[in-house]
C-alpha positions as CSV (number, residue, x, y, z in Angstrom):
1,M,183.6,116.6,237.5
2,V,182.2,116.3,241.1
3,S,182.3,119.3,243.4
4,T,184.5,118.8,246.5
5,G,182.2,121.1,248.5
6,V,185.2,123.4,249.1
7,G,185.2,126.3,246.6
8,E,189.0,127.0,246.6
9,L,189.7,123.2,246.2
10,D,187.3,123.0,243.3
11,Q,189.2,125.8,241.6
12,L,192.6,124.0,242.1
13,L,191.1,120.9,240.6
14,K,189.4,122.6,237.7
15,D,185.8,122.0,239.0
16,G,186.3,119.1,241.4
17,Y,187.1,115.4,241.6
18,P,187.0,113.3,238.4
19,D,183.8,111.4,237.7
20,K,183.8,107.7,238.8
21,S,187.0,108.1,240.9
22,A,188.5,107.1,244.2
23,I,190.2,110.0,246.1
24,L,192.6,109.5,249.1
25,V,193.1,112.2,251.7
26,V,196.3,111.6,253.7
27,G,197.3,113.5,256.8
28,P,198.3,113.2,260.5
29,P,195.7,112.9,263.2
30,G,194.0,116.1,264.2
31,I,194.8,118.1,261.0
32,G,191.2,118.1,259.8
33,K,191.3,115.7,256.8
34,E,187.9,114.3,257.8
35,A,186.4,117.8,257.1
36,L,187.0,117.2,253.4
37,G,184.6,114.3,253.7
38,Y,182.0,116.3,255.6
39,W,181.9,119.1,252.9
40,F,182.0,116.5,250.2
41,T,178.9,114.8,251.7
42,Q,177.2,118.2,252.3
43,A,177.7,119.2,248.7
44,G,176.3,115.9,247.5
45,L,173.2,116.1,249.6
46,S,172.5,119.7,248.5
47,Q,172.2,118.6,244.9
48,G,170.4,115.4,245.5
49,D,173.2,112.8,245.2
50,F,173.0,109.5,247.1
51,C,175.5,109.7,250.0
52,L,176.9,106.8,252.0
53,Y,179.2,107.3,255.0
54,V,181.2,104.3,256.2
55,T,182.8,104.9,259.6
56,R,184.6,103.0,262.4
57,L,182.9,105.4,264.8
58,A,179.3,105.8,266.0
59,V,177.1,108.1,264.0
60,S,176.7,110.4,267.0
61,E,180.5,110.8,267.2
62,V,180.8,111.8,263.6
63,I,177.9,114.3,263.8
64,E,179.6,115.9,266.8
65,D,182.8,116.4,264.8
66,V,180.8,117.6,261.8
67,K,179.3,120.4,263.9
68,A,182.7,121.4,265.2
69,F,183.7,122.4,261.6
70,G,180.5,124.3,261.1
71,V,179.2,121.8,258.6
72,E,175.5,120.8,258.3
73,I,174.8,117.4,256.9
74,K,171.1,117.8,256.0
75,G,169.4,115.1,254.0
76,P,169.0,111.3,253.8
77,T,172.5,110.0,254.4
78,V,173.0,106.2,254.6
79,W,175.3,105.3,257.5
80,F,177.5,102.2,257.9
81,A,178.8,102.7,261.4
82,R,179.8,101.1,264.7
83,D,176.6,102.2,266.2
84,G,173.6,104.3,265.2
85,G,173.6,103.6,261.4
86,Q,171.4,101.6,259.1
87,T,174.2,98.9,258.8
88,K,176.7,97.9,261.5
89,V,180.3,98.0,260.3
90,D,182.5,95.0,261.0
91,I,186.0,95.9,259.8
92,N,187.0,92.3,260.3
93,D,184.7,91.1,257.5
94,L,186.0,92.5,254.2
95,S,183.7,90.5,252.0
96,G,180.7,91.5,254.0
97,L,181.6,95.1,253.9
98,S,182.2,95.0,250.1
99,F,178.9,93.2,249.6
100,S,176.9,95.7,251.7
101,I,178.3,98.6,249.9
102,K,177.6,97.2,246.4
103,E,174.1,96.1,247.4
104,T,173.3,99.6,248.7
105,L,174.5,101.1,245.5
106,K,172.4,98.7,243.5
107,K,169.3,99.8,245.4
108,N,170.2,103.4,244.8
109,G,169.9,102.9,241.0
110,E,171.4,105.4,238.6
111,R,171.5,108.4,240.9
112,P,175.0,109.9,241.3
113,A,176.6,108.5,244.5
114,R,179.2,109.7,247.0
115,I,180.9,107.4,249.5
116,V,183.0,108.7,252.3
117,T,185.0,106.5,254.7
118,D,187.5,106.6,257.5
119,V,188.1,102.9,257.9
120,L,191.1,102.5,255.7
121,S,193.8,102.8,258.4
122,S,191.9,100.4,260.6
123,L,191.7,97.9,257.8
124,L,195.4,98.2,257.2
125,M,196.1,97.6,260.9
126,L,194.0,94.4,260.9
127,N,195.1,93.0,257.6
128,S,198.2,92.7,255.5
129,P,198.7,95.6,253.0
130,E,198.6,93.0,250.2
131,T,195.1,91.9,251.3
132,I,193.8,95.4,251.5
133,Y,195.4,96.3,248.1
134,R,193.5,93.4,246.5
135,F,190.3,94.2,248.3
136,L,190.3,97.9,247.2
137,S,191.4,97.1,243.7
138,Q,188.4,94.8,243.2
139,L,186.0,97.1,245.0
140,F,187.0,100.2,243.1
141,S,186.7,98.3,239.8
142,E,183.2,97.3,240.6
143,L,182.1,100.7,242.0
144,K,183.2,102.4,238.8
145,Q,180.3,100.5,237.1
146,Y,178.1,103.0,239.0
147,N,178.2,106.8,238.9
148,T,180.2,106.9,242.2
149,V,183.0,108.9,243.7
150,V,184.8,107.5,246.8
151,L,186.7,109.7,249.3
152,A,188.8,107.9,251.9
153,T,191.0,109.3,254.7
154,L,194.3,107.7,255.8
155,E,196.5,108.4,258.8
156,D,200.0,108.9,257.4
157,R,201.8,108.2,260.7
158,M,200.3,104.8,261.3
159,H,201.8,103.1,258.2
160,Q,205.2,102.4,256.6
161,P,206.2,104.5,253.6
162,Q,205.9,101.6,251.2
163,V,202.3,101.0,252.4
164,L,201.4,104.6,251.9
165,A,203.0,104.5,248.4
166,A,200.9,101.5,247.5
167,M,197.7,103.1,248.7
168,E,198.5,106.3,246.8
169,Q,199.2,104.4,243.6
170,L,195.8,102.6,243.9
171,F,193.7,105.8,244.1
172,D,192.8,108.1,241.2
173,G,193.6,111.2,243.2
174,V,195.6,112.0,246.4
175,V,195.3,115.1,248.5
176,E,198.0,115.4,251.2
177,L,197.6,117.5,254.3
178,R,200.7,118.1,256.5
179,L,202.0,120.4,259.2
180,Y,205.1,122.5,258.5
181,E,207.1,124.0,261.3
182,E,208.3,127.6,260.8
183,G,210.3,128.3,264.0
184,L,207.7,128.2,266.8
185,R,204.8,128.4,264.4
186,I,203.1,125.4,262.8
187,R,201.4,126.0,259.5
188,P,198.9,123.5,257.9
189,L,199.6,122.9,254.3
190,L,197.8,121.1,251.4
191,R,199.2,119.5,248.3
192,I,197.6,117.7,245.4
193,L,199.9,114.8,244.9
194,K,198.1,113.5,241.9
195,M,194.6,113.8,240.2
196,R,193.4,111.8,237.2
197,G,193.0,114.0,234.2
198,M,195.2,116.8,235.5
199,P,198.9,117.6,234.9
200,P,201.1,117.6,238.0
201,L,200.3,120.5,240.4
202,P,203.6,121.2,242.2
203,G,203.8,123.2,245.4
204,Y,201.9,123.6,248.7
205,F,198.9,125.7,249.7
206,S,198.1,127.0,253.1
207,F,194.7,126.2,254.6
208,A,192.7,127.1,257.6
209,F,189.2,126.4,258.9
210,A,187.2,129.6,259.5
211,H,183.8,131.0,259.0
212,R,182.2,127.6,258.4
213,K,184.5,126.8,255.5
214,M,188.0,125.7,254.5
215,E,190.1,128.6,253.3
216,I,192.9,127.7,250.9
217,T,195.5,130.2,249.8
218,A,198.8,130.2,247.9
219,Y,201.8,129.4,250.2
220,A,204.9,131.4,250.2
221,K,207.7,131.1,252.7
């Protein structure tokens, strides 16, 4: 198992994400799903894992957001980014993106690796869902030859339900974040839709960002 970087989430998942898995975090814009990637990266760096961050943004923009959540990404992170990274991301070049990721992992050797990315929604907007499904299927199959866990975020209001369902089917685990309205109050909720190696975990959990961490508690109406 691979630690999520969030203590309460590790407990829910019985010690973290499965080895050699692909995890999808789904949620609306602004709910904080990217923070799961920040803590995941921080946890990897703290134990010496190889960490690759693939983003449609500039590195400086991601770092600014990381600090807003009180996270510190300390260590040698490899960045594929629009600007400021070791490799420039071109989301119009799927084969080039796949090749760069695999070559980077080859150079890493056998050290455990973590990949975090926010480009999935952009890829789906620029390509057909069928094209992205085939692209990810092949990429995930090849990445599982390495000791790698991938965490990707997806905007759930940008895509049709059938597209979301196809993406969720493709990943080994799906964490859903959503906003629930209780009168005039809006409560952020978390649900584990599925996770390889675990029985179904029904029900929602409340979450909040405080004290430089993500706090997750049982939700009761």
